[in-house]
Backbone as CSV, one residue per row, in Angstrom:
resi,resn,N_x,N_y,N_z,CA_x,CA_y,CA_z,C_x,C_y,C_z
1,MET,69.624,43.345,20.452,70.611,44.284,20.515,71.648,43.904,19.387
2,LEU,72.215,44.857,18.653,73.161,44.584,17.626,74.548,44.453,18.362
3,ILE,75.100,43.267,18.251,76.426,43.033,18.973,77.518,43.448,18.245
4,ALA,77.611,43.096,16.946,78.686,43.513,15.977,78.258,43.473,14.647
5,ALA,78.850,44.605,13.788,78.498,44.577,12.327,79.858,44.863,11.684
6,ALA,80.145,43.929,10.648,81.233,44.200,10.003,81.247,45.455,9.094
7,GLN,82.427,46.070,8.750,82.457,47.297,7.964,81.830,46.967,6.543
8,GLY,80.944,47.830,6.100,80.235,47.662,4.809,79.261,46.598,4.778
9,ALA,78.781,46.170,6.031,77.458,45.293,6.086,76.561,46.053,5.413
10,PHE,75.554,45.381,4.538,74.577,46.022,3.902,73.317,45.378,3.990
11,ALA,72.186,46.094,3.675,70.871,45.535,3.867,70.429,44.354,2.753
12,PHE,69.554,43.584,3.032,69.209,42.486,2.129,67.739,42.034,2.422
13,GLU,67.180,41.523,1.359,65.798,41.134,1.358,65.842,39.611,1.923
14,PHE,65.291,39.424,3.178,65.276,38.183,3.820,64.130,37.412,3.455
15,ALA,62.933,38.056,3.158,61.799,37.329,2.688,60.980,38.358,1.812
16,GLN,59.996,37.913,1.132,59.039,38.819,0.497,58.519,39.865,1.432
17,GLY,58.883,41.052,1.139,58.311,42.190,1.996,59.060,42.545,3.228
18,VAL,60.241,41.870,3.366,61.119,41.917,4.621,62.514,42.353,4.189
19,ILE,62.976,43.670,4.557,64.277,44.086,4.287,65.051,44.371,5.596
20,VAL,66.078,43.603,5.806,66.846,43.798,6.900,68.101,44.770,6.865
21,ASP,68.248,45.659,7.685,69.557,46.551,7.567,70.329,46.209,8.848
22,PRO,71.218,45.347,8.716,71.940,44.967,9.923,72.907,46.088,10.573
23,LYS,73.319,46.841,9.600,74.098,48.015,10.112,73.451,48.999,11.043
24,ALA,72.235,49.304,10.644,71.365,50.211,11.449,70.482,49.445,12.419
25,SER,70.552,48.110,12.395,69.628,47.345,13.372,68.199,47.634,13.301
26,VAL,67.716,47.654,11.858,66.429,48.004,11.636,65.872,46.932,10.519
27,VAL,64.600,46.615,10.625,63.892,45.993,9.635,62.719,46.547,9.106
28,TYR,62.559,46.631,7.777,61.477,47.060,7.067,60.560,46.062,6.627
29,LEU,59.287,46.069,7.009,58.397,45.020,6.648,56.913,45.566,6.451
30,MET,56.089,44.751,5.782,54.707,45.109,5.476,53.917,45.143,6.832
31,ASN,52.939,45.949,6.966,52.044,45.927,8.080,50.671,45.508,7.737
32,LEU,49.857,45.358,8.793,48.467,44.856,8.518,47.434,45.996,7.958
33,GLU,48.033,47.280,7.942,47.223,48.371,7.453,47.507,48.496,5.878
34,GLY,48.260,47.755,5.351,48.672,47.878,3.865,49.738,48.964,3.590
35,GLY,50.576,49.209,4.694,51.688,50.043,4.551,52.871,49.339,4.949
36,ILE,53.987,50.186,5.300,55.224,49.666,5.695,55.611,50.257,7.085
37,ASP,56.220,49.362,7.894,56.794,49.823,9.168,58.361,49.574,9.154
38,ALA,59.088,50.609,9.942,60.486,50.381,10.236,60.551,50.104,11.666
39,ILE,61.186,48.824,11.971,61.108,48.480,13.392,62.601,48.261,13.794
40,ALA,62.788,48.599,14.994,64.100,48.497,15.621,64.315,47.092,16.117
41,LEU,65.346,46.402,15.669,65.667,45.007,16.071,65.962,44.957,17.612
42,SER,66.556,46.043,18.145,66.913,45.979,19.626,65.671,45.871,20.533
43,GLY,64.496,46.331,20.266,63.468,46.191,21.164,62.125,46.152,20.415
44,GLY,61.986,46.230,19.158,60.716,45.967,18.517,59.985,47.241,18.398
45,ALA,60.525,48.413,18.542,59.881,49.714,18.560,59.711,50.079,17.212
46,VAL,58.478,50.574,16.753,58.188,51.089,15.546,58.820,52.530,15.371
47,LEU,59.688,52.633,14.398,60.563,53.856,14.272,59.830,54.754,13.255
48,ALA,59.178,54.254,12.271,58.493,55.069,11.293,57.425,54.143,10.645
49,THR,56.410,54.773,10.107,55.341,54.022,9.348,54.919,54.804,8.200
50,THR,54.496,54.190,7.114,53.963,54.900,5.935,52.941,54.075,5.293
51,THR,52.034,54.822,4.546,51.062,54.091,3.637,51.299,54.572,2.196
52,ARG,52.476,55.285,1.912,52.827,55.689,0.640,53.056,54.491,-0.225
53,ALA,53.566,53.399,0.375,53.810,52.158,-0.390,53.583,51.025,0.627
54,ALA,53.437,49.822,-0.102,52.968,48.757,0.651,53.974,47.575,0.845
55,LYS,54.917,47.484,0.047,55.913,46.300,0.054,57.349,46.630,-0.199
56,PRO,58.346,46.466,0.816,59.740,46.858,0.657,60.234,45.949,-0.480
57,LEU,61.125,46.452,-1.293,61.854,45.745,-2.201,63.393,45.782,-2.198
58,LEU,63.869,46.991,-1.901,65.324,47.294,-1.805,65.654,48.533,-1.004
59,LEU,66.728,48.256,-0.304,67.309,49.433,0.611,68.720,49.727,-0.061
60,TYR,68.786,51.033,-0.424,70.101,51.375,-0.930,70.454,52.898,-0.657
61,ASP,71.576,53.349,-0.328,71.930,54.745,-0.096,70.875,55.516,0.677
62,ALA,70.405,54.929,1.677,69.374,55.673,2.694,68.023,55.771,1.981
63,THR,67.777,54.893,0.855,66.478,54.963,0.183,65.947,53.601,0.181
64,LEU,64.638,53.573,0.464,63.863,52.371,0.502,63.001,52.345,-0.740
65,LEU,63.241,51.364,-1.697,62.380,51.211,-2.834,61.279,50.164,-2.493
66,ALA,60.110,50.711,-2.682,58.887,49.934,-2.414,57.745,49.776,-3.488
67,GLN,57.009,48.732,-3.442,55.976,48.588,-4.303,54.742,49.258,-3.694
68,ALA,53.913,50.069,-4.599,53.002,50.928,-4.070,51.672,50.409,-4.497
69,GLU,50.533,51.170,-4.366,49.258,50.716,-4.696,49.201,50.129,-6.152
70,ARG,48.486,49.195,-6.385,48.481,48.452,-7.654,47.677,49.372,-8.664
71,LYS,47.990,49.292,-9.920,47.261,49.750,-11.124,47.239,48.811,-12.157
72,GLU,46.212,48.782,-12.889,45.989,47.982,-14.090,47.278,48.148,-14.982
73,SER,47.963,47.016,-15.349,49.071,47.089,-16.206,50.186,47.994,-15.864
74,VAL,50.257,48.457,-14.721,51.460,49.187,-14.238,52.092,48.763,-12.806
75,LEU,53.210,48.640,-12.683,53.863,48.349,-11.438,54.348,49.767,-10.760
76,SER,53.583,50.186,-9.782,53.878,51.443,-9.148,55.006,51.310,-8.107
77,LEU,55.962,52.039,-8.265,57.173,52.165,-7.358,57.355,53.408,-6.686
78,ALA,57.889,53.400,-5.342,58.054,54.700,-4.694,59.503,54.545,-4.124
79,GLY,60.311,55.655,-4.154,61.626,55.707,-3.410,61.386,56.543,-2.362
80,LEU,61.459,56.012,-1.085,61.246,56.650,0.314,62.511,56.900,1.063
81,ASN,62.591,58.116,1.754,63.662,58.117,2.724,63.591,57.069,3.783
82,ALA,64.691,56.348,3.926,64.708,55.260,4.793,64.432,55.549,6.363
83,LYS,64.760,56.720,6.625,64.545,57.085,8.162,63.249,57.632,8.533
84,ASP,62.655,58.442,7.585,61.240,58.993,8.064,60.257,58.782,6.882
85,PHE,60.532,57.983,5.797,59.668,57.528,4.711,59.062,58.770,3.998
86,GLU,59.880,59.956,4.084,59.418,60.995,3.099,59.708,60.527,1.656
87,PRO,58.798,60.889,0.801,58.952,60.480,-0.656,60.063,61.092,-1.418
88,LYS,60.874,60.430,-2.159,61.987,60.985,-2.928,61.597,60.919,-4.366
89,PHE,60.901,59.850,-4.919,60.426,59.798,-6.279,59.388,58.647,-6.354
90,THR,58.612,58.688,-7.490,57.700,57.745,-7.882,57.982,57.389,-9.273
91,VAL,57.688,56.027,-9.625,57.871,55.618,-11.124,56.851,54.479,-11.279
92,GLY,56.299,54.485,-12.548,55.462,53.451,-13.106,56.167,52.550,-14.114
93,VAL,56.261,51.233,-13.855,56.833,50.322,-14.805,55.651,49.610,-15.680
94,PRO,55.581,49.928,-16.936,54.620,49.127,-17.695,54.640,47.666,-17.585
95,LEU,53.528,46.966,-17.571,53.524,45.652,-17.330,52.619,45.131,-18.624
96,ALA,52.648,43.838,-18.780,51.968,43.235,-19.982,50.366,43.626,-19.813
97,SER,49.730,43.583,-20.947,48.277,43.914,-20.856,47.517,42.827,-19.886
98,GLY,46.607,43.583,-18.969,45.801,42.595,-18.243,46.541,42.113,-16.904
99,VAL,47.889,42.450,-16.880,48.633,42.077,-15.478,48.359,43.091,-14.455
100,GLN,48.025,42.596,-13.211,47.833,43.639,-12.118,48.863,43.223,-11.148
101,ALA,49.421,44.241,-10.690,50.602,44.216,-9.639,50.006,44.044,-8.197
102,PHE,49.543,42.899,-7.753,49.041,42.652,-6.424,50.185,42.711,-5.466
103,VAL,50.012,43.216,-4.407,50.986,43.112,-3.267,50.986,41.676,-2.644
104,ASN,49.866,41.222,-2.382,49.541,39.932,-1.897,48.839,38.946,-3.010
105,ALA,48.947,37.607,-2.883,48.401,36.719,-3.816,46.966,36.702,-3.721
106,ARG,46.153,36.735,-4.795,44.723,36.690,-4.758,44.307,35.237,-5.381
107,PRO,42.980,34.892,-5.213,42.560,33.583,-5.807,42.671,33.591,-7.359
108,GLY,43.600,32.859,-7.860,43.727,32.720,-9.274,44.952,33.599,-9.781
109,ALA,45.478,34.420,-8.937,46.516,35.327,-9.362,47.499,35.624,-8.408
110,SER,48.723,35.743,-8.832,49.814,36.150,-7.968,50.754,36.983,-8.674
111,PHE,51.541,37.945,-7.959,52.407,38.854,-8.610,53.749,39.018,-7.591
112,TYR,54.816,38.805,-8.286,56.044,39.171,-7.393,57.148,39.991,-8.170
113,ALA,57.619,40.901,-7.504,58.600,41.888,-7.987,59.767,41.765,-7.190
114,SER,61.152,41.918,-7.665,62.281,41.832,-6.914,63.115,42.964,-7.519
115,ALA,64.127,43.537,-6.873,64.831,44.622,-7.269,66.210,44.499,-6.772
116,ARG,67.373,44.972,-7.576,68.793,44.931,-7.158,69.374,46.047,-7.753
117,GLU,70.424,46.685,-7.074,71.167,47.781,-7.454,72.477,47.511,-7.965
118,LYS,72.980,48.049,-9.010,74.331,47.996,-9.439,74.835,49.387,-9.912
119,GLY,75.758,49.960,-9.369,76.061,51.339,-9.798,74.926,52.322,-9.463
120,ASP,74.465,53.083,-10.509,73.428,54.033,-10.310,72.044,53.450,-11.044
121,VAL,72.143,52.132,-11.239,71.025,51.477,-11.893,70.293,50.466,-11.076
122,ILE,69.067,50.540,-10.869,68.307,49.508,-10.353,67.694,48.645,-11.398
123,THR,67.655,47.372,-11.207,66.961,46.394,-12.132,65.838,45.728,-11.269
124,VAL,64.653,45.968,-11.860,63.429,45.338,-11.378,62.898,44.290,-12.204
125,GLU,62.730,43.146,-11.760,62.159,41.946,-12.506,60.767,41.593,-11.793
126,TRP,59.888,41.219,-12.645,58.472,40.970,-12.179,58.076,39.592,-12.894
127,ARG,57.108,38.970,-12.085,56.539,37.737,-12.536,55.002,37.564,-12.116
128,SER,54.193,37.265,-13.090,52.720,37.192,-12.817,52.194,35.896,-13.333
129,MET,51.419,35.308,-12.418,50.706,34.030,-12.825,49.201,34.300,-12.598
130,GLN,48.519,33.889,-13.593,47.029,33.967,-13.502,46.432,32.753,-13.958
131,ARG,45.532,32.158,-13.219,44.800,31.024,-13.471,43.246,31.180,-13.392
132,LYS,42.483,30.386,-14.223,40.997,30.636,-14.273,40.477,29.869,-13.145
133,ILE,39.587,30.609,-12.210,39.055,29.917,-11.162,37.629,29.417,-11.544
134,SER,37.374,28.218,-11.381,36.081,27.644,-11.886,35.649,26.615,-10.914
135,GLY,34.231,26.405,-10.696,33.623,25.326,-9.933,33.704,24.036,-10.680
136,VAL,34.088,24.105,-11.908,34.134,22.823,-12.684,35.611,22.533,-12.934
137,PRO,36.078,21.200,-12.712,37.372,20.829,-12.933,37.761,21.262,-14.314
138,THR,39.040,21.798,-14.544,39.530,22.323,-15.888,40.977,22.000,-15.865
139,GLU,41.430,21.693,-17.088,42.869,21.571,-17.216,43.460,22.771,-18.042
140,GLU,42.754,23.773,-18.091,43.268,25.009,-18.650,44.509,25.573,-17.928
141,PRO,45.638,25.769,-18.670,46.888,26.043,-18.004,46.807,27.512,-17.498
142,GLY,47.719,27.791,-16.595,47.738,29.214,-15.952,48.589,29.979,-17.064
143,HIS,48.417,31.409,-16.836,49.129,32.216,-17.861,50.143,32.992,-17.158
144,LEU,51.379,32.659,-17.522,52.639,33.326,-16.960,53.142,34.378,-17.799
145,SER,53.416,35.404,-17.099,53.998,36.766,-17.748,55.088,37.181,-16.958
146,THR,56.240,37.646,-17.589,57.486,38.111,-16.977,57.960,39.424,-17.544
147,GLY,58.789,40.171,-16.902,59.371,41.236,-17.530,60.343,42.048,-16.682
148,TYR,60.984,42.925,-17.074,62.101,43.700,-16.222,62.171,45.066,-16.716
149,ALA,62.666,45.927,-15.665,62.874,47.310,-16.016,64.163,47.751,-15.343
150,ARG,64.827,48.720,-15.974,65.950,49.464,-15.477,65.665,50.927,-14.982
151,ILE,65.984,51.347,-13.803,65.634,52.623,-13.179,66.832,53.457,-12.720
152,ASP,66.833,54.599,-13.033,67.978,55.505,-12.308,67.810,55.431,-10.869
153,ALA,68.811,55.076,-10.130,68.769,54.872,-8.730,68.644,56.274,-8.008
154,ARG,69.094,57.314,-8.738,69.247,58.644,-8.097,67.879,59.367,-8.115
155,ASN,67.130,59.238,-9.201,65.921,60.049,-9.387,64.768,59.230,-9.827
156,GLY,64.832,57.880,-9.905,63.726,57.023,-10.255,63.281,56.951,-11.747
157,ARG,64.109,57.711,-12.578,63.751,57.724,-14.040,63.778,56.373,-14.692
158,LEU,62.705,56.033,-15.385,62.614,54.827,-16.082,63.616,54.870,-17.375
159,ILE,64.666,53.919,-17.265,65.549,53.927,-18.357,65.159,53.010,-19.433
160,ALA,64.623,51.686,-19.197,64.264,50.840,-20.242,63.337,49.800,-19.569
161,PHE,62.385,49.242,-20.284,61.688,48.019,-19.805,61.359,47.159,-21.058
162,ARG,61.262,45.893,-20.622,60.903,44.797,-21.691,60.182,43.680,-20.976
163,LYS,59.452,42.911,-21.741,58.842,41.688,-21.401,59.859,40.530,-21.521
164,GLY,59.652,39.508,-20.728,60.419,38.274,-20.810,61.514,38.248,-19.753
165,GLU,61.976,37.123,-19.645,63.013,36.949,-18.322,64.340,37.683,-18.755
166,LEU,64.968,38.195,-17.746,66.292,38.907,-17.849,67.418,37.917,-17.593
167,SER,67.136,37.078,-16.671,68.245,35.950,-16.252,67.525,34.681,-15.917
168,THR,68.383,33.631,-15.873,67.769,32.262,-15.482,68.724,31.721,-14.470
169,PRO,68.854,32.186,-13.266,69.797,31.623,-12.354,69.360,30.127,-11.818
170,GLU,68.001,29.973,-11.851,67.462,28.596,-11.596,68.021,27.512,-12.520
171,SER,68.243,27.880,-13.752,68.863,26.823,-14.796,70.225,26.427,-14.338
172,ALA,70.979,27.580,-13.972,72.344,27.267,-13.555,72.429,26.300,-12.338
173,LYS,71.512,26.702,-11.363,71.429,25.886,-10.167,71.178,24.454,-10.365
174,ASN,70.121,24.335,-11.222,69.812,22.813,-11.510,70.849,22.074,-12.270
175,GLU,71.626,22.768,-13.138,72.682,22.070,-13.885,73.932,21.669,-12.968
176,ILE,74.209,22.512,-11.960,75.275,22.163,-11.141,74.952,21.255,-10.003
177,LEU,73.838,21.496,-9.262,73.467,20.803,-8.220,72.591,19.491,-8.572
178,GLY,72.005,19.270,-9.794,71.264,18.137,-10.108,70.025,18.130,-9.189
179,SER,69.916,16.868,-8.666,68.791,16.546,-7.663,69.197,16.568,-6.303
180,SER,70.276,17.451,-6.015,70.802,17.515,-4.544,69.741,18.092,-3.658
181,THR,69.537,17.596,-2.356,68.672,18.164,-1.456,69.298,19.054,-0.504
182,ALA,70.600,19.290,-0.680,71.311,20.115,0.360,70.849,21.579,0.047
183,PRO,70.711,22.347,1.213,70.228,23.783,1.129,71.190,24.480,0.075
184,HIS,70.411,25.246,-0.883,71.150,25.953,-1.847,70.407,27.109,-2.335
185,CYS,70.991,27.928,-3.155,70.382,29.082,-3.596,71.247,29.590,-4.871
186,ALA,70.738,30.449,-5.490,71.398,31.060,-6.856,71.086,32.501,-6.946
187,SER,72.241,33.224,-7.427,71.952,34.547,-7.740,72.467,34.760,-9.280
188,ASP,72.551,36.022,-9.778,73.140,36.207,-11.128,74.424,36.011,-11.248
189,ASP,75.216,35.773,-10.082,76.652,35.622,-10.224,77.186,34.407,-9.735
190,VAL,76.405,33.639,-8.800,76.933,32.539,-8.168,75.803,31.480,-7.686
191,VAL,76.214,30.330,-7.716,75.314,29.146,-7.025,75.936,28.739,-5.756
192,ALA,75.230,28.746,-4.695,75.835,28.325,-3.464,75.049,27.094,-2.799
193,ALA,75.845,26.380,-2.011,75.072,25.249,-1.253,75.782,25.042,-0.053
194,ILE,75.077,24.348,0.919,75.664,24.023,2.248,75.995,22.645,2.223
195,ARG,77.230,22.308,2.705,77.652,20.951,2.846,77.901,20.549,4.322
196,TYR,77.542,19.490,4.885,77.877,19.207,6.212,78.989,18.104,6.284
197,ASP,80.011,18.514,7.013,81.224,17.565,7.222,81.361,17.408,8.696
198,GLY,80.722,16.172,9.088,80.729,16.030,10.468,79.956,17.107,11.241
199,ASP,80.484,17.802,12.207,79.945,18.785,12.882,80.200,20.257,12.303
200,GLN,80.997,20.188,11.177,81.293,21.468,10.511,80.372,21.720,9.301
201,VAL,80.095,23.005,9.166,79.274,23.499,8.059,80.090,24.272,7.077
202,MET,79.974,23.750,5.840,80.979,24.288,4.783,80.075,24.956,3.701
203,LEU,80.546,26.005,3.243,79.765,26.659,2.035,80.562,26.456,0.779
204,GLN,79.762,25.777,-0.202,80.261,25.596,-1.528,79.616,26.631,-2.536
205,ARG,80.474,26.893,-3.542,80.117,27.928,-4.420,80.468,27.540,-5.797
206,TRP,79.712,28.002,-6.821,80.154,27.832,-8.189,79.839,29.033,-8.941
207,THR,80.512,29.372,-10.076,80.083,30.397,-11.040,78.963,29.949,-11.694
208,LYS,78.185,30.835,-12.415,76.944,30.285,-13.284,77.482,29.463,-14.428
209,ALA,78.625,29.504,-14.814,79.402,28.591,-15.882,79.711,27.263,-15.279
210,GLY,79.450,27.105,-14.005,79.772,25.738,-13.353,81.142,25.584,-12.849
211,GLU,81.931,26.696,-12.873,83.311,26.555,-12.372,83.349,26.575,-10.805
212,PRO,83.976,25.638,-10.126,83.898,25.727,-8.615,84.765,26.767,-8.116
213,LEU,84.311,27.441,-6.988,85.007,28.394,-6.265,85.604,27.673,-4.945
214,PRO,86.524,28.230,-4.245,86.943,27.862,-2.991,85.860,27.420,-1.960
215,GLU,85.841,26.339,-1.331,85.009,25.939,-0.410,85.407,26.603,0.897
216,ILE,84.494,27.166,1.716,84.767,27.998,2.890,84.074,27.202,4.035
217,LYS,84.809,27.152,5.245,84.322,26.555,6.488,83.516,27.847,7.108
218,LEU,82.317,27.678,7.405,81.477,28.564,8.110,81.619,28.616,9.530
219,PHE,81.170,27.425,10.162,81.113,27.286,11.650,80.944,25.898,11.890
220,ASP,81.192,25.578,13.273,80.970,24.165,13.713,79.580,24.079,14.339
221,GLY,79.476,22.968,14.951,78.202,22.494,15.474,77.566,23.411,16.507
222,ASP,78.286,24.326,16.966,77.626,25.272,18.110,76.566,26.305,17.477
223,LEU,76.639,26.352,16.091,75.721,27.190,15.346,74.742,26.250,14.531
224,THR,73.615,26.730,14.185,72.636,25.971,13.304,72.416,26.807,12.044
225,PHE,72.628,26.343,11.028,72.311,27.000,9.583,70.793,26.994,9.554
226,ARG,70.224,28.160,9.179,68.782,28.403,8.968,68.273,28.515,7.547
227,THR,68.811,29.549,6.828,68.469,29.625,5.602,69.300,30.679,4.759
228,PHE,69.167,30.650,3.460,69.632,31.706,2.702,68.818,32.881,2.466
229,SER,69.320,34.109,2.342,68.400,35.266,1.937,67.924,35.031,0.587
230,ARG,66.789,35.750,0.340,66.032,35.565,-1.077,67.064,35.848,-2.198
231,ASP,67.961,36.831,-2.149,68.762,37.259,-3.144,70.087,36.577,-3.147
232,CYS,70.352,35.460,-2.255,71.376,34.617,-2.179,72.660,35.414,-1.880
233,ARG,72.642,36.563,-1.364,73.765,37.352,-0.892,74.282,37.007,0.391
234,HIS,73.283,36.481,1.367,73.612,36.298,2.731,73.006,34.867,3.196
235,LEU,73.474,34.459,4.175,72.772,33.325,5.001,72.765,33.530,6.509
236,LEU,71.850,32.712,7.195,71.524,33.025,8.534,71.782,31.804,9.290
237,ALA,72.426,31.911,10.315,72.580,30.940,11.414,72.235,31.333,12.743
238,SER,72.015,30.404,13.728,71.528,30.986,14.990,72.078,29.959,16.192
239,LYS,72.055,30.564,17.369,72.370,29.860,18.529,71.522,30.351,19.627
240,ALA,71.023,29.374,20.406,70.191,29.723,21.650,71.084,30.036,22.845
241,GLU,70.752,31.389,23.263,71.516,31.861,24.347,70.777,33.076,25.035
242,ASN,70.124,32.892,26.160,69.303,33.844,26.732,68.339,34.614,25.762
243,GLY,67.722,33.584,24.952,66.882,34.079,23.777,67.681,33.549,22.531
244,TRP,67.890,34.278,21.568,68.562,33.810,20.439,69.484,34.729,19.843
245,THR,70.645,34.230,19.433,71.701,35.117,18.799,71.638,34.605,17.308
246,TRP,71.536,35.687,16.378,71.424,35.382,15.006,72.761,35.849,14.338
247,TYR,73.395,35.022,13.324,74.550,35.434,12.681,74.315,35.478,11.256
248,ILE,74.701,36.551,10.651,74.481,36.762,9.217,75.901,36.707,8.613
249,TYR,76.021,35.931,7.442,77.162,35.803,6.828,77.052,36.085,5.325
250,SER,78.223,36.567,4.696,78.212,36.780,3.263,78.394,35.570,2.502
251,VAL,77.547,35.332,1.522,77.739,34.186,0.649,78.961,34.396,-0.417
252,ALA,79.312,35.526,-0.676,80.457,35.944,-1.599,81.778,35.541,-0.802
253,SER,81.892,35.857,0.465,83.172,35.676,1.052,83.220,34.684,2.191
254,GLY,82.079,34.381,2.774,81.994,33.552,4.000,82.222,34.261,5.163
255,GLU,82.357,35.564,5.130,82.742,36.461,6.276,81.463,36.582,7.096
256,ARG,81.539,36.564,8.437,80.500,36.826,9.333,80.321,38.424,9.346
257,LEU,79.197,38.790,9.012,78.917,40.337,8.903,78.287,40.948,10.098
258,THR,77.330,40.121,10.745,76.683,40.768,11.908,76.152,39.700,12.763
259,GLU,76.312,40.089,14.112,75.493,39.348,15.148,74.449,40.138,15.750
260,ILE,73.230,39.557,15.956,72.140,40.205,16.543,71.488,39.382,17.544
261,HIS,71.380,39.949,18.780,70.713,39.100,19.932,69.344,39.551,20.018
262,SER,68.366,38.710,20.080,66.954,38.858,20.167,66.336,38.034,21.176
263,SER,65.198,38.477,21.701,64.460,37.581,22.737,63.708,36.621,21.942
264,GLU,62.938,35.842,22.531,62.124,34.751,21.977,60.936,35.432,21.133
265,ARG,60.610,36.566,21.720,59.345,37.465,21.144,59.754,37.770,19.786
266,GLN,61.100,38.250,19.494,61.544,38.803,18.135,61.812,37.689,17.210
267,ARG,61.769,36.456,17.540,62.348,35.321,16.706,61.537,35.347,15.461
268,GLY,60.307,35.624,15.380,59.379,35.529,14.223,59.953,36.400,13.027
269,ILE,60.634,37.478,13.352,61.115,38.404,12.277,62.010,37.562,11.344
270,PHE,62.879,36.662,11.970,63.935,36.062,11.255,63.656,34.515,10.848
271,SER,62.308,34.255,11.207,61.827,32.905,10.925,61.061,32.833,9.570
272,LEU,60.914,34.037,8.963,60.174,34.214,7.766,60.887,33.526,6.515
273,GLU,60.095,32.752,5.812,60.679,32.226,4.499,59.800,32.724,3.428
274,GLY,60.467,32.806,2.316,59.535,33.263,1.019,58.542,32.271,0.608
């Protein structure tokens, strides 16, 4: 049951292929038939299902952007109505020669795509790793390919695409945190980490340039920190009470956005890690 959602609470990618919409109390995730299900967090009912796409990437303005069936050297994307999965647009992002946009990892090959929206533009980044599979030991290195594209969020029009990295938040994270083992994450705008002060959980943040931002007290020992979302926009905490209550916080402000109560049976939705 959705207990409370802060005004402006928005959807986020919690793990690969799992998009949570706390405001609507819906989770979008891959199903075993190679499609996507929309599932109600209140009771686990399947609200809609589709085979038009296979992996949710981004939810924005009642549109679900998802990765569709793979094609050689093309990342196929579909924009679907978030309520009934009716198609809004399709777009193909050119990839490097020989790269295949697998939805799931294969022996010797993996592919991962992520998406984020700013204004009317969606930025899609992709990363492919291919290794030679052989029965004989080999030291041949894997082949890494990366690239990104910008898409018009309104109609799916491909604006631009290029090979290579768009940004390197991992470098900023390493420079700021060094060898710290504290739970941490990085986005294009901020590096965040969890610090424990007795029974208090504190949120530390820095800009990508390394400038510290005000530290925020999140909660006391009555809650347990679980994980950051994959895009570093949210973090998850929990408390056992007649099942589980899950609390979603904003990394940008430290504000508690949503409380969701679930039974033990629903716990697996939120236990996923990328």
